[in-house]
C-alpha positions, -999 to 999 in steps of 0.1 A, spaced: 0 0 0 14 34 -10 19 60 18 1 93 17 6 126 35 -25 118 56 -14 83 66 21 97 76 6 125 97 -16 99 114 16 80 123 31 110 139 53 122 110 55 160 104 66 177 72 97 200 74 102 230 52 139 233 45 159 257 23 184 247 -3 190 212 -16 172 194 12 141 214 3 144 204 -34 144 166 -27 115 167 -3 93 175 13 111 158 41 94 144 72 105 141 108 93 121 138 106 117 173 110 81 183 122 72 218 156 87 222 162 99 186 147 116 156 138 97 124 137 113 89 117 103 59 107 111 24 76 100 4 90 88 -30 73 101 -61 78 96 -98 102 127 -97 126 106 -77 129 77 -101 158 68 -124 154 56 -160 150 20 -147 118 31 -129 131 28 -93 142 55 -68 175 69 -79 205 59 -58 216 95 -56 183 104 -38 188 74 -14 223 86 -7 212 122 -2 184 112 22 208 90 42 233 118 43 208 143 55 192 120 81 225 109 96 239 144 98 207 157 114 208 128 139 245 137 147 235 174 150 209 165 176 231 142 195 259 167 196 238 194 213 227 209 180 262 217 167 263 221 130 282 194 111 291 185 76 297 150 62 333 143 53 327 106 44 297 85 36 298 49 27 265 36 12 255 1 5 224 -5 -16 205 -36 -7 171 -33 -24 152 -10 -47 125 15 -36 96 26 -57 73 56 -62 46 57 -35 68 42 -8 79 61 23 116 60 29 128 62 65 162 69 79 173 60 114 208 62 128 230 62 158 262 78 170 289 51 172 316 74 186 322 111 190 354 131 195 358 168 200 356 174 162 342 142 146 311 121 149 310 86 136 276 75 125 258 43 113 223 42 98 197 24 77 173 36 51 142 14 51 107 10 35 81 -6 58 108 -21 79 127 -36 50 163 -22 47 169 -6 13 204 9 21 229 12 49 254 38 56 284 47 77 293 84 79 319 106 95 306 141 103 328 171 111 315 195 138 318 230 124 296 252 145 283 261 179 251 248 194 220 265 179 193 256 205 169 245 178 154 211 174 142 193 142 106 200 152 113 238 150 111 234 112 78 215 111 54 228 85 23 243 99 2 239 67 
């Protein structure tokens, strides 16, 4: 069954309005789960490659965005940039499916955060990733929910 904005909202997901590239690939969705935030995207025909499945570049971009946002939250909302992202594609995703990113901090130093995460559809892993993020800014005091769309 394809996901819809209404079904996602009923499950506690909220749309985020973001500037720049992240805003172009979305809309992105966010949901607080236990100790961490999860990020998602409802795949459309605009996200497909010529083979008719969600483009690997979109999967990588979503994994990158989600893992760096999880690192940002875990590191007291300090800005960070990805300096390395290893992605492994395990399955295809299709238009109408909701892509979900969850991750965790494996280790953090004063300047680097080592992340691991998964991108899944309905509990089935589509891609995994390991990222190294470099901390570049001071804490902002904002949370991912601060950017939730009100429409």
